[in-house]
C-alpha positions as CSV (number, residue, x, y, z in Angstrom):
1,M,101.8,74.9,86.3
2,S,100.7,76.7,89.5
3,Q,100.7,80.5,89.4
4,K,103.5,82.3,91.2
5,R,103.3,85.7,92.8
6,I,105.6,88.7,92.9
7,L,104.4,90.9,95.7
8,I,105.5,94.5,96.0
9,V,105.1,96.3,99.3
10,G,104.8,100.1,98.8
11,G,103.1,102.4,96.3
12,G,105.7,105.1,96.0
13,F,108.2,105.6,93.1
14,A,110.2,102.5,94.0
15,G,107.2,100.3,94.2
16,V,105.5,101.5,91.1
17,H,108.7,101.1,89.1
18,A,109.3,97.7,90.5
19,A,105.9,96.7,89.2
20,I,106.7,98.1,85.8
21,G,110.1,96.3,85.7
22,A,108.6,93.0,86.7
23,V,105.8,93.3,84.0
24,E,108.2,94.1,81.3
25,V,110.4,91.1,82.0
26,L,107.4,88.8,82.2
27,R,106.1,90.1,78.9
28,S,109.2,88.8,77.3
29,A,108.5,85.2,78.5
30,S,105.3,84.1,76.8
31,G,103.2,81.8,78.9
32,S,104.8,82.6,82.2
33,A,102.3,81.9,85.1
34,V,103.4,84.8,87.3
35,S,101.2,87.5,88.8
36,V,102.4,90.9,90.0
37,E,100.6,92.5,92.9
38,L,101.3,95.7,94.8
39,V,100.1,96.5,98.3
40,S,100.0,100.1,99.7
41,P,97.7,101.8,102.1
42,E,96.8,104.7,99.8
43,P,95.0,104.6,96.5
44,D,97.5,107.1,95.0
45,L,101.1,107.6,94.0
46,V,102.0,110.6,96.1
47,I,104.5,112.9,94.4
48,R,106.5,113.4,97.6
49,P,109.2,115.6,96.2
50,R,106.5,118.3,95.8
51,L,105.2,118.2,99.4
52,Y,107.2,121.3,100.4
53,E,105.3,123.4,97.8
54,S,102.6,125.9,98.5
55,D,100.5,124.7,95.6
56,L,99.9,120.9,96.0
57,S,97.5,120.6,93.1
58,G,98.1,117.4,91.2
59,A,100.4,115.9,93.8
60,R,98.5,112.6,93.8
61,V,98.2,110.2,90.9
62,P,95.6,107.4,91.1
63,L,97.4,104.0,91.1
64,T,94.5,102.3,89.3
65,G,95.4,104.0,86.0
66,V,99.1,103.3,86.2
67,L,99.0,99.8,87.6
68,G,95.7,98.6,86.0
69,S,96.9,99.5,82.5
70,I,99.8,97.0,82.8
71,G,97.8,94.2,84.5
72,V,99.1,94.7,88.1
73,R,96.6,94.2,90.9
74,H,96.6,96.9,93.6
75,R,95.6,95.9,97.1
76,C,94.7,99.0,99.1
77,A,95.8,97.9,102.5
78,R,98.6,98.3,105.0
79,V,101.1,95.5,105.6
80,T,101.4,94.8,109.3
81,E,103.6,91.7,109.3
82,I,106.1,90.0,107.0
83,D,106.7,86.3,107.7
84,V,109.9,85.4,105.9
85,E,109.7,81.7,106.9
86,R,106.1,81.1,105.6
87,R,106.6,83.5,102.7
88,T,103.5,85.5,103.6
89,V,102.5,89.1,104.6
90,Q,99.6,90.0,106.8
91,L,97.4,93.0,105.9
92,D,95.4,95.3,108.2
93,D,92.2,94.2,106.6
94,R,92.5,91.0,108.8
95,R,91.9,88.7,105.9
96,E,94.0,85.6,105.2
97,P,97.7,86.2,104.8
98,V,98.9,86.9,101.3
99,G,101.6,84.5,100.1
100,F,104.5,85.4,97.8
101,D,107.2,83.7,95.8
102,Q,109.3,86.9,95.4
103,L,108.9,90.0,97.6
104,V,110.0,93.5,96.8
105,V,110.2,95.7,99.9
106,A,109.6,99.3,98.6
107,A,107.7,100.7,101.6
108,G,109.6,104.0,101.6
109,G,110.7,106.0,104.5
110,R,109.2,107.9,107.4
111,L,110.0,111.0,109.4
112,A,110.8,110.3,113.1
113,L,108.5,113.0,114.7
114,P,109.0,113.9,118.3
115,A,106.5,112.0,120.4
116,G,103.7,113.7,122.2
117,T,103.8,117.0,120.3
118,E,101.7,118.8,117.8
119,V,104.4,119.8,115.4
120,H,103.8,119.9,111.7
121,S,105.6,118.2,108.9
122,A,105.4,117.6,105.2
123,D,106.2,113.9,105.1
124,T,102.8,112.7,103.8
125,Y,100.2,114.4,101.6
126,T,97.8,114.7,104.5
127,E,100.5,116.3,106.7
128,A,101.5,118.7,103.9
129,V,97.9,119.8,103.4
130,A,97.5,120.4,107.1
131,L,100.8,122.4,107.1
132,R,99.6,124.6,104.3
133,R,96.4,125.3,106.2
134,A,98.4,126.1,109.4
135,I,100.6,128.5,107.5
136,G,97.6,130.3,106.3
137,S,96.3,130.7,109.8
138,V,99.7,132.0,111.0
139,A,99.5,134.8,108.5
140,R,96.1,135.9,109.8
141,E,97.0,136.1,113.4
142,G,98.3,139.4,115.0
143,D,100.8,137.5,117.1
144,P,104.2,139.2,117.9
145,R,106.0,135.8,118.0
146,P,108.2,134.8,115.1
147,G,106.0,132.9,112.6
148,V,107.5,129.6,111.8
149,I,110.4,127.5,113.2
150,V,111.7,124.8,110.9
151,V,113.8,122.1,112.7
152,G,116.3,120.3,110.4
153,G,118.5,121.9,107.8
154,G,118.6,119.0,105.4
155,F,117.1,119.0,101.9
156,T,113.5,119.2,103.0
157,G,114.1,121.8,105.7
158,L,115.8,124.1,103.3
159,E,113.1,123.8,100.7
160,L,110.3,124.3,103.3
161,S,112.1,127.4,104.8
162,A,112.5,129.0,101.4
163,E,109.0,128.2,100.3
164,I,107.3,129.4,103.4
165,A,109.4,132.6,103.5
166,S,108.5,133.3,99.9
167,G,104.8,132.9,100.2
168,P,102.3,135.7,100.4
169,E,101.4,134.6,103.9
170,C,104.9,135.5,105.0
171,A,104.8,139.1,103.6
172,A,104.2,140.6,107.0
173,R,107.5,140.2,108.9
174,S,107.8,140.1,112.7
175,V,109.6,143.2,114.1
176,T,110.1,141.8,117.6
177,R,113.4,140.0,116.7
178,P,116.6,141.7,115.8
179,T,116.6,140.1,112.3
180,G,112.9,140.6,111.7
181,A,112.8,137.1,110.4
182,H,109.4,135.5,110.0
183,V,111.0,132.0,109.4
184,M,113.7,130.5,111.6
185,L,115.7,127.4,110.5
186,I,117.4,125.3,113.2
187,E,120.2,122.9,112.3
188,Q,122.1,120.9,114.9
189,R,125.2,120.6,112.9
190,R,127.6,123.5,112.8
191,E,127.2,124.4,109.1
192,L,124.1,125.5,107.2
193,A,123.2,122.9,104.5
194,P,125.8,120.4,105.8
195,D,125.0,117.9,103.0
196,F,126.2,120.4,100.4
197,G,129.7,121.5,99.4
198,P,131.1,124.9,100.3
199,R,130.3,126.6,96.9
200,A,126.7,125.3,97.0
201,R,126.4,126.3,100.7
202,A,127.4,129.9,99.9
203,V,124.5,130.1,97.3
204,I,122.0,128.6,99.8
205,D,123.1,131.0,102.6
206,G,122.8,134.0,100.3
207,A,119.3,132.9,99.1
208,L,118.0,132.4,102.7
209,R,119.4,135.7,103.8
210,A,117.7,137.4,100.9
211,L,114.4,135.7,101.9
212,G,114.8,136.9,105.5
213,V,115.2,133.4,107.0
214,E,117.0,133.4,110.3
215,V,119.4,130.5,110.6
216,R,120.6,128.9,113.9
217,T,123.3,126.3,113.5
218,G,125.2,124.2,116.1
219,V,122.2,124.0,118.4
220,Q,120.0,121.0,119.2
221,V,116.3,120.9,120.0
222,S,115.6,119.0,123.2
223,E,111.8,119.6,123.2
224,A,109.4,120.6,120.5
225,R,106.0,122.0,121.2
226,S,103.2,123.4,119.0
227,D,104.1,126.9,120.2
228,G,107.9,126.7,120.1
229,V,111.0,124.7,120.9
230,V,113.5,124.3,123.8
231,L,117.1,124.0,122.9
232,D,119.6,121.7,124.8
233,S,121.0,124.9,126.4
234,G,117.7,125.5,128.0
235,E,116.8,128.5,125.8
236,R,113.2,128.6,124.7
237,L,112.2,129.9,121.3
238,D,108.5,130.8,120.9
239,A,106.7,130.5,117.5
240,K,103.3,130.3,116.1
241,L,104.1,127.1,114.2
242,V,106.8,124.5,114.5
243,V,107.7,122.4,111.4
244,W,109.8,119.2,111.9
245,S,112.0,118.0,109.0
246,A,114.7,116.1,110.8
247,G,115.4,112.4,111.2
248,P,114.3,110.4,108.1
249,R,114.2,106.6,108.6
250,A,113.4,103.6,106.5
251,S,110.0,102.0,106.9
252,A,109.5,100.1,110.1
253,L,108.7,97.0,107.9
254,T,112.5,96.6,107.3
255,D,112.8,95.6,110.9
256,Q,111.0,92.4,110.0
257,I,113.6,91.3,107.4
258,P,116.6,89.6,108.9
259,G,119.9,91.2,107.8
260,R,122.2,94.1,108.4
261,R,121.0,97.7,108.3
262,D,122.6,101.1,108.1
263,R,122.1,104.0,110.5
264,L,118.9,105.0,108.7
265,G,117.4,101.5,109.1
266,R,117.9,100.6,105.5
267,L,118.6,97.0,104.5
268,H,122.0,96.2,103.1
269,V,121.6,94.8,99.6
270,D,124.0,93.4,97.0
271,R,124.6,94.8,93.6
272,F,121.4,93.1,92.4
273,L,119.3,94.7,95.2
274,A,118.9,91.3,96.9
275,T,118.6,91.3,100.7
276,E,120.2,88.6,102.9
277,V,117.0,86.6,102.7
278,E,116.6,84.6,99.4
279,G,113.8,85.9,97.2
280,I,113.4,89.2,99.1
281,W,114.6,92.4,97.4
282,A,114.7,96.0,98.7
283,C,114.8,99.3,96.9
284,G,114.3,103.0,97.4
285,D,114.3,104.4,100.9
286,C,114.4,100.8,102.3
287,A,117.7,99.9,100.7
288,A,121.3,100.8,101.5
289,A,122.3,100.3,97.8
290,R,125.6,101.1,96.3
291,V,125.3,103.3,93.2
292,D,129.0,102.9,92.3
293,R,132.2,101.8,93.9
294,E,132.3,104.7,96.3
295,H,128.8,105.9,97.1
296,V,125.6,104.6,98.7
297,A,122.3,105.8,97.4
298,V,120.5,108.7,99.2
299,M,116.8,108.8,100.0
300,S,115.7,110.3,96.7
301,C,113.1,109.5,94.0
302,Q,116.0,110.0,91.5
303,Q,117.5,106.8,92.8
304,A,114.3,105.0,94.0
305,M,112.9,104.8,90.5
306,P,115.8,102.9,88.8
307,Q,116.3,100.8,91.9
308,G,112.7,99.8,91.9
309,R,112.7,98.9,88.3
310,R,115.8,96.8,88.8
311,A,114.4,95.0,91.9
312,G,111.2,94.2,90.0
313,E,113.1,92.9,87.0
314,N,115.3,90.7,89.1
315,A,112.3,89.3,91.1
316,A,110.8,88.3,87.7
317,L,114.0,87.1,86.2
318,T,114.6,84.8,89.2
319,L,111.2,83.2,88.8
320,L,112.0,82.6,85.1
321,G,115.3,81.0,86.0
322,R,117.4,83.8,84.4
323,P,120.3,85.6,85.9
324,P,119.6,89.0,87.7
325,R,120.9,92.3,86.5
326,G,123.1,94.6,88.5
327,Y,122.2,98.1,89.6
328,R,124.5,101.1,89.0
329,Q,123.8,104.8,88.7
330,S,126.7,107.1,87.9
331,L,124.8,110.4,87.4
332,Y,123.6,112.2,90.5
333,L,121.9,115.6,90.3
334,T,120.5,117.7,93.1
335,C,118.0,120.4,92.3
336,L,117.2,122.4,95.5
337,D,114.2,124.8,95.4
338,L,115.0,128.1,97.0
339,G,111.6,129.8,96.8
340,A,111.5,133.3,95.3
341,F,115.3,133.2,94.9
342,G,115.1,130.4,92.3
343,A,116.8,127.1,92.7
344,L,120.2,125.4,92.8
345,L,121.2,122.7,90.4
346,T,124.4,120.6,91.3
347,C,125.9,117.4,90.1
348,G,127.9,114.8,92.0
349,F,127.5,113.3,95.5
350,E,129.6,116.2,97.0
351,R,126.8,118.6,95.8
352,N,129.4,121.2,95.1
353,T,129.6,121.4,91.3
354,I,127.1,124.1,90.4
355,L,125.4,123.7,87.0
356,A,122.9,126.5,87.5
357,A,121.5,128.8,90.2
358,G,118.6,131.2,90.4
359,P,115.7,131.4,87.9
360,G,117.3,129.1,85.3
361,A,117.7,126.4,87.8
362,K,114.1,127.0,89.0
363,E,112.8,126.2,85.5
364,F,114.6,122.9,85.6
365,K,113.3,122.2,89.1
366,R,109.7,122.8,87.9
367,Y,110.3,120.4,85.0
368,I,111.5,117.7,87.4
369,N,108.6,118.2,89.9
370,R,105.8,118.6,87.4
371,S,106.8,116.6,84.4
372,R,109.9,114.3,84.6
373,I,108.9,112.2,87.7
374,Y,105.2,112.0,86.7
375,P,103.7,108.9,84.9
376,P,101.9,109.7,81.7
377,A,98.3,110.9,82.0
378,S,97.3,108.3,79.4
379,S,96.6,104.8,80.7
380,D,98.1,103.3,77.5
381,P,100.2,100.4,78.7
382,E,103.0,101.1,76.3
383,R,103.4,104.7,77.5
384,V,103.4,103.5,81.1
385,L,106.1,100.9,80.3
386,E,108.1,103.5,78.4
387,W,108.0,105.9,81.4
388,G,109.3,103.2,83.6
389,R,112.4,102.5,81.5
390,T,115.6,103.8,82.9
391,P,118.4,104.5,80.4
392,P,121.7,103.0,81.1
393,S,123.8,105.2,83.4
394,G,127.4,104.6,82.6
395,S,130.2,107.0,83.5
396,A,130.4,108.3,79.9
397,L,126.7,109.0,79.8
398,A,126.8,110.7,83.2
399,A,129.7,113.0,82.1
400,L,127.9,113.9,78.9
401,S,124.7,114.7,80.9
402,R,126.6,117.0,83.2
403,L,128.1,118.9,80.4
404,A,124.8,119.2,78.6
405,L,123.0,120.6,81.7
406,R,125.6,123.3,82.1
407,S,124.1,124.8,79.0
408,S,121.2,127.1,79.7
409,A,120.0,126.7,76.1
410,I,119.9,122.9,76.5
411,R,118.0,123.2,79.8
412,R,115.5,125.5,78.2
413,R,115.0,123.1,75.3
414,I,114.3,120.3,77.8
415,T,112.0,122.3,80.0
416,G,110.3,124.3,77.3
417,S,108.9,121.3,75.4
418,A,107.8,119.4,78.5
419,E,104.2,118.6,79.2
420,D,103.0,119.9,82.6
421,R,101.7,116.5,83.8
422,A,100.9,117.7,87.3
423,S,98.1,119.9,85.9
424,V,96.4,116.8,84.5
425,F,96.1,115.1,87.8
426,G,94.5,117.7,90.0
427,T,93.6,121.4,90.5
428,S,93.7,123.9,93.3
429,A,90.0,123.1,93.9
430,D,91.0,119.5,94.8
431,V,93.5,120.8,97.3
432,D,90.8,123.2,98.7
433,A,88.6,120.2,99.2
434,D,91.4,118.4,101.1
435,L,91.9,121.5,103.2
436,S,88.2,121.4,104.1
437,R,88.5,117.8,105.2
438,V,91.5,118.6,107.3
439,A,89.6,121.4,109.0
440,A,86.6,119.1,109.6
């Protein structure tokens, strides 16, 4: 029997969990001649939900330990072309194309940065490190302009604004503007935090006001520069630093897969996460996947992880001649970091049922960012497989989870016993070394 190959494109949460899901299915079929390989351009799993943070220590986890422990080969290369007819992908190392029998597209998303500018972002680890360095430089300058303009009031823009305004580098406020704000957040829609419900928006608005963040809504940026922005009205706003957080899109590789897409470029998939091309699956930020009868998944590691696992399982099940398993995810939580104010924990796609706000929610956010989403520090294959397992998410379990998280005692019990896995994978000295490389 010739060996078959499951090829996974992308080394983020969806891709890593796809590899784990495929391996676990194949383990149940003794003697199966199927290899699992993952292709990604970076040697690390980047903990992207942490890239807004001031302290990026431990934000990268080497893929060799996670994948190698379960027998998955990692090809450190970038996929440049997917040939769906020939069932191959071309890598940027210019070697022979790599064939596949089943393909899982888990290449993540990208931020659509304005062309020809020097704005900052926190979309990748390298960009986040460069941003931290730039913020430090802003604090040392005696410039009367407002310090930082953040464009985009979505999840990332809110967290970046609150984090930057809370940092020691933002202690000295500008006095040249009426509000004295050192950070300005610009959102083109009419409401602050438009992706949240009214009760949650009130909490967010109060937190940003307390942090001294000036908010401009209902205005659109027509031009972004390294030293400020121009609004569509013609008004120019000067700044020492511009941070872009608007316009997330699915990976450009999705353009090479025939099929329908949503407005974010994500491929439409069925309830098994199959695309319209046989033998090609999509998950995470590349998939417009329904989580229930009413809602489509958002770009979030919370949904990328179980989607990836299910896509990997189904790729393996298909090769074994077994029926695929459906994807559903009834529980949806949002934990928004609000800097020195604390955080906001909500449940439901309306993001309006508040479970906790302030310091109590901040503890839970830290648990998620530094423990829950991290793989185990041990390379024991059983521990890696256990981390990759997603509990069933029926409506009854989701309701029970929501009720449990309303209890501050239960949240403290969860967070208090959690291992700080981020501290195992890196220190501030590692980030300092990365800062030096950026400077060079």
